[in-house]
N, C-alpha and C positions, 0 to 999 in steps of 0.2 A: 712450390714456386709462387711468386706473387708479383703484381705490377699495378700501376695506377690505372684507374678506369679510363683515363685520358691518354692511353698508350698510343693510339693512332696519331694524335696531335704531336706527341713527343717524337714519334718515329719520323714524322715529316721533317722535323728540325734535324734529327740525326742524319737523315738522308742528305739534306743540304750540306751538312758539315762533312760527310764522307766524300761527297762529290767535290767540295772545295779543297779538301786536304789532299786527295788523290784523284785528280781529274780523270774521268773515264776516257778510255781510248776508243774513238770512233762512236758508232751508234750505241745509245744506251739500251742495255738489256735488263736493267734493274734501276729503280729509283735511287738506290744507294751507289750507283756506279758499278763498275765491274773490274776495277784495277787493284783492289785490295785483296789480301789473302785471308785475313781473319778480322771479323767485326765483333768486338767483345761488348755485349750489351748488359751483362749481369755478372758482378764479381763482388768479392768481400772488400776490396779496396786495392789501390795501387798508387804509385807516385808518378808524377810527370817524368818523361824521359830525361829531361835535363837534370833531374835530381839523382839519377843513377851515378854511382862513383866513377864509372868508366866514361861518363860524359862531362865530367868536371872541366870547366873552361871552354866547352864547346858552345856554339850559338844555341839559343832556345829553339825547340821545334815549334812550328806554327800550330795554333789551336783555333777551332771554331767555337766562339763564345756565345752562349745563349743567356742574355741578361734578363732579369726580372721574370724568371720562369716560375709561374704559379704552382707548378707541380713539384718544385724543389722544397723540401722541408726547411724550417728555420735553421740557421747555422748551428745553434746549440743542440739540435736533434740529429745532425748528420753524423754518420760514422764512415771511417775510411782512413787512408794514409795521407791524404792531402791536408795541409794546414789551411782549412777553409777560412780561418780568421784573417788571413792576408788577402782575401778577395772579397768583392761585393757580395752581399747576401743574395740568396735566390739565384745563383749562377750555376749553369751546367756547361760542361765542355765536351766537345768531341775532339779527340787528340790522338797522337801517335801513342801506342801502348808502351808503357814502361815495365810491363811484367805483372799483370793482375794476379791476385790470389783468388782462388775458387773459380769454377767454370759454371756459374748459374745459367748463363745464356750466352751463346756465341753463334756466329754464322761463319761458314767457310765458303769461299768461292771454289770453283772446280780446281783452279790452279793451286789455291791454298790447300785444298784437301790433299792434292798430290804431294805437296811439300811436307805437310804434317805427317802423312803416312810414311814418307821416307825418313824424316827426322826422328820420329818416335817409334820406328820399328826396324827398318833395314839398317839405318845408321846407328841408332842407339836409343835406349830408353832407361835413363838413370834416375827417375824420380816418379812420384805419383802423377797421374795424367795432367791434372790442372797445373802443377808446378812445372812439368815438362813443357806444356803448351806455353806457359808464361816465359820459360827460358827461350823457347823458339822465338817468341815475339820480342823479348829483350835483346836477342841477338840482332834483330832488325833495327831496333831503336838505337843501338850502339854503333851501327854501321860497319859491322864485321865484314870485311871484304872476302873472307874465306868461307862464310856461311851461305845459307840459301837466300839471303837478303829478303826475308819476309816483310810484307807490308801489312802491319796490324794497326787497327784503330780501336779505340775504347771510348766509352761514355762515362763521365764522372760528374756528379754521382750517378751510379748505374740506374737503369730503368727497370731492371728485374732484380729481385732479391729473394732469399730464402724466407719462407713464411714459417713462423713458429706458432703452431696451432694451439688452441685452447686444449687443456688436458694435462697429462703428465709431462713435465719438463724433460724427463729422460727419453721421451719419444722424439725429441728434436732431430736426432741424428743416430744412424746405425753405429757410428764409431764412438759414441759416448757411452759411459758406464750406465748401468740401470739401477744404481743404488740411490739415486736422488728421488725422493718421494714427493717432491713439491708438485703442486698442481697450478697451472696457469688458468685464470678465470676467463681471459679473453685472448684471442689470437693477436699476434703483432708481427709487423714486418718493418725492418729498418729501412730508412731512406725513401719510403713510399708514403705519399700524402693520403690519397684516396685509395685505400687497399681494395683491390678487386675481390679478394677472398672475404674480407670483412664486410663488403658492401653488397654481397649477393642478395640478401633478403631485401635490402632497400631497392635494388635494381628490379627485382621481381614485382615489388609492390608500387613502383613508381615514386619512391620517396627520395628526398635529397640525400646526396652522398655524405657520409660521415668522415671527417678528417681525423687522422690519427694524432695530429699535433695541433 
């Protein structure tokens, strides 16, 4: 796993967005508020909830927009499911989850943990964990009145992402085949500007951070 060395600054903005989208009830027990169920900080990509087929024709969900975010890579370097070309460059959003792919980094409130445990165990588990959790959040984004009405928030582009270390490419994932003999000369992380993994030596020596893009 990897993140930008400026993660603390990023999370301050994420916290503002979470509190704005789902206002906390009563006294704050967390800088992120305490009225959400899942806070999805790292994923492979997702669409905004209004892009889901079941939400066609419905009003757009509100978003917390972070403009001119210097930790967001250039548009042509971003990966994900959102069409970034239709939005200002260097923009990050905190938004209602539309069903992210991959569970790189996420937080659960206590209430959210209870809902997830019920939904993914006692009630049913019909998919790999990350897909099942995405389905749980998608149910909330579509406003299913018969569901658990989960309140899930995501960050796009994500602030955590899978790091592909230098060395054998086949070591990237346990679910990949081992026949690929290619070797990566330098580690890389999608969607992260100042990679913490790649910047460890510079941090130890007090040198300037090296941007990936």
